[in-house]
KOLLO-663793 format. One record per atom (N, C-alpha, C): residue number from 0; residue in one letter; chain; atom name; z, y, x. Coordinates in steps of 0.1 Angstrom, whole numbers, plus 5000, padded with zeros to 4 digits. Example, Ala and Ser with C-alpha at 12.3 -4.5 7.8 and 13.67 -1.06 7.14 Angstrom:
! KOLLO-663793
[pt 0; a; A; N; [5078; 4943; 5132]];
[pt 0; a; A; CA; [5078; 4955; 5123]];
[pt 0; a; A; C; [5078; 4967; 5132]];
[pt 1; s; A; N; [5071; 4978; 5128]];
[pt 1; s; A; CA; [5071; 4989; 5137]];
[pt 1; s; A; C; [5079; 5000; 5129]];
! end
This chain:
! KOLLO-663793
[pt 0; m; A; N; [5433; 5213; 2661]];
[pt 0; m; A; CA; [5435; 5209; 2648]];
[pt 0; m; A; C; [5440; 5192; 2648]];
[pt 1; h; A; N; [5433; 5184; 2655]];
[pt 1; h; A; CA; [5437; 5171; 2657]];
[pt 1; h; A; C; [5449; 5168; 2662]];
[pt 2; k; A; N; [5455; 5177; 2672]];
[pt 2; k; A; CA; [5468; 5177; 2677]];
[pt 2; k; A; C; [5479; 5180; 2667]];
[pt 3; d; A; N; [5477; 5190; 2658]];
[pt 3; d; A; CA; [5487; 5193; 2647]];
[pt 3; d; A; C; [5487; 5181; 2638]];
[pt 4; l; A; N; [5477; 5177; 2633]];
[pt 4; l; A; CA; [5477; 5167; 2625]];
[pt 4; l; A; C; [5483; 5153; 2629]];
[pt 5; y; A; N; [5480; 5149; 2642]];
[pt 5; y; A; CA; [5488; 5140; 2647]];
[pt 5; y; A; C; [5502; 5139; 2648]];
[pt 6; k; A; N; [5507; 5153; 2653]];
[pt 6; k; A; CA; [5523; 5154; 2654]];
[pt 6; k; A; C; [5527; 5153; 2639]];
[pt 7; f; A; N; [5520; 5158; 2630]];
[pt 7; f; A; CA; [5525; 5159; 2615]];
[pt 7; f; A; C; [5525; 5145; 2611]];
[pt 8; l; A; N; [5516; 5139; 2613]];
[pt 8; l; A; CA; [5516; 5124; 2609]];
[pt 8; l; A; C; [5527; 5114; 2615]];
[pt 9; i; A; N; [5529; 5114; 2628]];
[pt 9; i; A; CA; [5542; 5107; 2634]];
[pt 9; i; A; C; [5555; 5112; 2629]];
[pt 10; e; A; N; [5556; 5125; 2625]];
[pt 10; e; A; CA; [5568; 5129; 2619]];
[pt 10; e; A; C; [5571; 5124; 2606]];
[pt 11; m; A; N; [5560; 5121; 2598]];
[pt 11; m; A; CA; [5560; 5115; 2585]];
[pt 11; m; A; C; [5563; 5100; 2585]];
[pt 12; m; A; N; [5558; 5093; 2596]];
[pt 12; m; A; CA; [5559; 5079; 2598]];
[pt 12; m; A; C; [5574; 5076; 2600]];
[pt 13; k; A; N; [5582; 5086; 2607]];
[pt 13; k; A; CA; [5596; 5084; 2612]];
[pt 13; k; A; C; [5605; 5084; 2598]];
[pt 14; e; A; N; [5600; 5088; 2586]];
[pt 14; e; A; CA; [5608; 5087; 2575]];
[pt 14; e; A; C; [5609; 5074; 2570]];
[pt 15; e; A; N; [5600; 5064; 2572]];
[pt 15; e; A; CA; [5600; 5052; 2569]];
[pt 15; e; A; C; [5601; 5051; 2553]];
[pt 16; d; A; N; [5591; 5056; 2545]];
[pt 16; d; A; CA; [5592; 5058; 2530]];
[pt 16; d; A; C; [5582; 5047; 2526]];
[pt 17; w; A; N; [5587; 5040; 2515]];
[pt 17; w; A; CA; [5578; 5029; 2510]];
[pt 17; w; A; C; [5566; 5034; 2506]];
[pt 18; e; A; N; [5565; 5048; 2499]];
[pt 18; e; A; CA; [5552; 5051; 2496]];
[pt 18; e; A; C; [5545; 5062; 2506]];
[pt 19; f; A; N; [5546; 5058; 2517]];
[pt 19; f; A; CA; [5541; 5064; 2530]];
[pt 19; f; A; C; [5528; 5067; 2528]];
[pt 20; e; A; N; [5517; 5056; 2524]];
[pt 20; e; A; CA; [5504; 5058; 2522]];
[pt 20; e; A; C; [5498; 5069; 2512]];
[pt 21; r; A; N; [5506; 5068; 2503]];
[pt 21; r; A; CA; [5501; 5078; 2492]];
[pt 21; r; A; C; [5504; 5093; 2497]];
[pt 22; k; A; N; [5518; 5095; 2502]];
[pt 22; k; A; CA; [5522; 5106; 2504]];
[pt 22; k; A; C; [5515; 5111; 2516]];
[pt 23; a; A; N; [5513; 5103; 2526]];
[pt 23; a; A; CA; [5504; 5107; 2538]];
[pt 23; a; A; C; [5492; 5112; 2535]];
[pt 24; a; A; N; [5485; 5106; 2525]];
[pt 24; a; A; CA; [5472; 5111; 2523]];
[pt 24; a; A; C; [5472; 5126; 2516]];
[pt 25; k; A; N; [5482; 5127; 2508]];
[pt 25; k; A; CA; [5484; 5139; 2502]];
[pt 25; k; A; C; [5488; 5149; 2511]];
[pt 26; a; A; N; [5497; 5147; 2519]];
[pt 26; a; A; CA; [5502; 5157; 2528]];
[pt 26; a; A; C; [5490; 5160; 2538]];
[pt 27; l; A; N; [5484; 5151; 2544]];
[pt 27; l; A; CA; [5475; 5154; 2553]];
[pt 27; l; A; C; [5464; 5163; 2549]];
[pt 28; i; A; N; [5458; 5160; 2536]];
[pt 28; i; A; CA; [5449; 5169; 2531]];
[pt 28; i; A; C; [5453; 5182; 2528]];
[pt 29; e; A; N; [5467; 5184; 2524]];
[pt 29; e; A; CA; [5473; 5200; 2523]];
[pt 29; e; A; C; [5472; 5204; 2536]];
[pt 30; k; A; N; [5475; 5197; 2547]];
[pt 30; k; A; CA; [5477; 5200; 2559]];
[pt 30; k; A; C; [5465; 5207; 2565]];
[pt 31; v; A; N; [5453; 5199; 2564]];
[pt 31; v; A; CA; [5442; 5204; 2567]];
[pt 31; v; A; C; [5437; 5218; 2559]];
[pt 32; q; A; N; [5441; 5216; 2548]];
[pt 32; q; A; CA; [5437; 5230; 2541]];
[pt 32; q; A; C; [5445; 5241; 2545]];
[pt 33; e; A; N; [5458; 5239; 2549]];
[pt 33; e; A; CA; [5465; 5251; 2556]];
[pt 33; e; A; C; [5461; 5254; 2568]];
[pt 34; i; A; N; [5457; 5245; 2576]];
[pt 34; i; A; CA; [5452; 5249; 2590]];
[pt 34; i; A; C; [5440; 5256; 2588]];
[pt 35; n; A; N; [5431; 5251; 2579]];
[pt 35; n; A; CA; [5417; 5260; 2579]];
[pt 35; n; A; C; [5415; 5270; 2569]];
[pt 36; c; A; N; [5427; 5271; 2562]];
[pt 36; c; A; CA; [5423; 5284; 2552]];
[pt 36; c; A; C; [5419; 5297; 2557]];
[pt 37; n; A; N; [5422; 5302; 2567]];
[pt 37; n; A; CA; [5420; 5314; 2574]];
[pt 37; n; A; C; [5404; 5311; 2582]];
[pt 38; h; A; N; [5401; 5299; 2584]];
[pt 38; h; A; CA; [5388; 5298; 2592]];
[pt 38; h; A; C; [5377; 5294; 2584]];
[pt 39; s; A; N; [5377; 5289; 2573]];
[pt 39; s; A; CA; [5366; 5283; 2566]];
[pt 39; s; A; C; [5369; 5286; 2551]];
[pt 40; q; A; N; [5359; 5294; 2544]];
[pt 40; q; A; CA; [5360; 5294; 2531]];
[pt 40; q; A; C; [5355; 5282; 2524]];
[pt 41; m; A; N; [5347; 5273; 2529]];
[pt 41; m; A; CA; [5345; 5260; 2525]];
[pt 41; m; A; C; [5357; 5252; 2521]];
[pt 42; t; A; N; [5367; 5252; 2529]];
[pt 42; t; A; CA; [5379; 5242; 2528]];
[pt 42; t; A; C; [5385; 5247; 2515]];
[pt 43; q; A; N; [5384; 5259; 2511]];
[pt 43; q; A; CA; [5392; 5263; 2499]];
[pt 43; q; A; C; [5382; 5259; 2487]];
[pt 44; t; A; N; [5369; 5257; 2488]];
[pt 44; t; A; CA; [5361; 5256; 2477]];
[pt 44; t; A; C; [5357; 5241; 2475]];
[pt 45; h; A; N; [5357; 5232; 2484]];
[pt 45; h; A; CA; [5353; 5219; 2485]];
[pt 45; h; A; C; [5366; 5210; 2488]];
[pt 46; g; A; N; [5366; 5199; 2478]];
[pt 46; g; A; CA; [5377; 5191; 2480]];
[pt 46; g; A; C; [5376; 5182; 2493]];
[pt 47; w; A; N; [5390; 5177; 2497]];
[pt 47; w; A; CA; [5390; 5168; 2509]];
[pt 47; w; A; C; [5394; 5155; 2504]];
[pt 48; f; A; N; [5392; 5145; 2509]];
[pt 48; f; A; CA; [5396; 5131; 2504]];
[pt 48; f; A; C; [5399; 5124; 2516]];
[pt 49; c; A; N; [5408; 5117; 2513]];
[pt 49; c; A; CA; [5415; 5109; 2526]];
[pt 49; c; A; C; [5414; 5094; 2525]];
[pt 50; v; A; N; [5411; 5086; 2535]];
[pt 50; v; A; CA; [5413; 5071; 2535]];
[pt 50; v; A; C; [5422; 5067; 2547]];
[pt 51; f; A; N; [5432; 5058; 2542]];
[pt 51; f; A; CA; [5442; 5055; 2551]];
[pt 51; f; A; C; [5444; 5040; 2552]];
[pt 52; g; A; N; [5444; 5035; 2563]];
[pt 52; g; A; CA; [5446; 5019; 2564]];
[pt 52; g; A; C; [5441; 5013; 2577]];
[pt 53; k; A; N; [5441; 5001; 2577]];
[pt 53; k; A; CA; [5438; 4994; 2588]];
[pt 53; k; A; C; [5424; 4989; 2589]];
[pt 54; q; A; N; [5417; 4986; 2576]];
[pt 54; q; A; CA; [5402; 4982; 2576]];
[pt 54; q; A; C; [5396; 4987; 2565]];
[pt 55; f; A; N; [5387; 4999; 2567]];
[pt 55; f; A; CA; [5380; 5004; 2556]];
[pt 55; f; A; C; [5366; 5007; 2560]];
[pt 56; s; A; N; [5359; 4998; 2567]];
[pt 56; s; A; CA; [5345; 5002; 2572]];
[pt 56; s; A; C; [5336; 5006; 2561]];
[pt 57; a; A; N; [5337; 5002; 2549]];
[pt 57; a; A; CA; [5326; 5007; 2540]];
[pt 57; a; A; C; [5331; 5015; 2529]];
[pt 58; a; A; N; [5345; 5021; 2532]];
[pt 58; a; A; CA; [5352; 5031; 2522]];
[pt 58; a; A; C; [5345; 5043; 2522]];
[pt 59; i; A; N; [5341; 5048; 2532]];
[pt 59; i; A; CA; [5337; 5063; 2531]];
[pt 59; i; A; C; [5322; 5064; 2527]];
[pt 60; p; A; N; [5318; 5073; 2520]];
[pt 60; p; A; CA; [5305; 5075; 2515]];
[pt 60; p; A; C; [5297; 5080; 2525]];
[pt 61; i; A; N; [5283; 5076; 2522]];
[pt 61; i; A; CA; [5273; 5077; 2534]];
[pt 61; i; A; C; [5271; 5094; 2534]];
[pt 62; n; A; N; [5273; 5100; 2522]];
[pt 62; n; A; CA; [5268; 5114; 2523]];
[pt 62; n; A; C; [5279; 5123; 2525]];
[pt 63; c; A; N; [5290; 5120; 2533]];
[pt 63; c; A; CA; [5301; 5128; 2535]];
[pt 63; c; A; C; [5297; 5139; 2546]];
[pt 64; g; A; N; [5304; 5149; 2546]];
[pt 64; g; A; CA; [5301; 5161; 2556]];
[pt 64; g; A; C; [5311; 5162; 2566]];
[pt 65; s; A; N; [5321; 5169; 2567]];
[pt 65; s; A; CA; [5331; 5171; 2575]];
[pt 65; s; A; C; [5340; 5159; 2577]];
[pt 66; l; A; N; [5342; 5154; 2588]];
[pt 66; l; A; CA; [5351; 5142; 2591]];
[pt 66; l; A; C; [5361; 5148; 2602]];
[pt 67; l; A; N; [5373; 5141; 2599]];
[pt 67; l; A; CA; [5385; 5143; 2607]];
[pt 67; l; A; C; [5390; 5129; 2609]];
[pt 68; h; A; N; [5395; 5125; 2619]];
[pt 68; h; A; CA; [5402; 5110; 2620]];
[pt 68; h; A; C; [5413; 5111; 2632]];
[pt 69; c; A; N; [5424; 5103; 2631]];
[pt 69; c; A; CA; [5431; 5100; 2639]];
[pt 69; c; A; C; [5437; 5085; 2639]];
[pt 70; y; A; N; [5442; 5080; 2649]];
[pt 70; y; A; CA; [5450; 5068; 2649]];
[pt 70; y; A; C; [5464; 5066; 2653]];
[pt 71; v; A; N; [5472; 5060; 2646]];
[pt 71; v; A; CA; [5487; 5059; 2648]];
[pt 71; v; A; C; [5489; 5045; 2647]];
[pt 72; d; A; N; [5491; 5038; 2660]];
[pt 72; d; A; CA; [5494; 5024; 2659]];
[pt 72; d; A; C; [5482; 5015; 2655]];
[pt 73; q; A; N; [5485; 5008; 2644]];
[pt 73; q; A; CA; [5473; 5001; 2638]];
[pt 73; q; A; C; [5465; 5008; 2628]];
[pt 74; y; A; N; [5469; 5019; 2624]];
[pt 74; y; A; CA; [5464; 5026; 2612]];
[pt 74; y; A; C; [5456; 5037; 2617]];
[pt 75; a; A; N; [5446; 5039; 2609]];
[pt 75; a; A; CA; [5435; 5049; 2611]];
[pt 75; a; A; C; [5436; 5060; 2598]];
[pt 76; i; A; N; [5435; 5071; 2600]];
[pt 76; i; A; CA; [5434; 5081; 2589]];
[pt 76; i; A; C; [5421; 5091; 2590]];
[pt 77; v; A; N; [5412; 5088; 2580]];
[pt 77; v; A; CA; [5401; 5098; 2580]];
[pt 77; v; A; C; [5401; 5106; 2568]];
[pt 78; l; A; N; [5398; 5118; 2572]];
[pt 78; l; A; CA; [5397; 5128; 2561]];
[pt 78; l; A; C; [5382; 5132; 2561]];
[pt 79; y; A; N; [5378; 5134; 2548]];
[pt 79; y; A; CA; [5362; 5138; 2548]];
[pt 79; y; A; C; [5360; 5147; 2534]];
[pt 80; r; A; N; [5347; 5153; 2536]];
[pt 80; r; A; CA; [5346; 5163; 2526]];
[pt 80; r; A; C; [5332; 5160; 2522]];
[pt 81; c; A; N; [5330; 5156; 2507]];
[pt 81; c; A; CA; [5316; 5152; 2505]];
[pt 81; c; A; C; [5307; 5164; 2506]];
[pt 82; t; A; N; [5293; 5163; 2510]];
[pt 82; t; A; CA; [5285; 5173; 2509]];
[pt 82; t; A; C; [5278; 5177; 2498]];
[pt 83; n; A; N; [5278; 5169; 2487]];
[pt 83; n; A; CA; [5270; 5171; 2475]];
[pt 83; n; A; C; [5279; 5175; 2462]];
[pt 84; e; A; N; [5287; 5182; 2465]];
[pt 84; e; A; CA; [5296; 5184; 2454]];
[pt 84; e; A; C; [5292; 5196; 2445]];
! end
């Protein structure tokens, strides 16, 4: 799954859109749901959240469950799903 998301993100960055951060977060979340829809019922019932940027050491909740992350140049993308919804 990491490889699929990484390729997807690289393609989005090539578009050079000014609203890249917002669109990347939304598109990555949708991509994770698409990839996992046949593998995990939890993905369909629990919301994914995305943090995108260069520095966000305290941005992710302590009680988060599933984590997925990748790096592109200086940017990091972290997807997480809270465990206490």
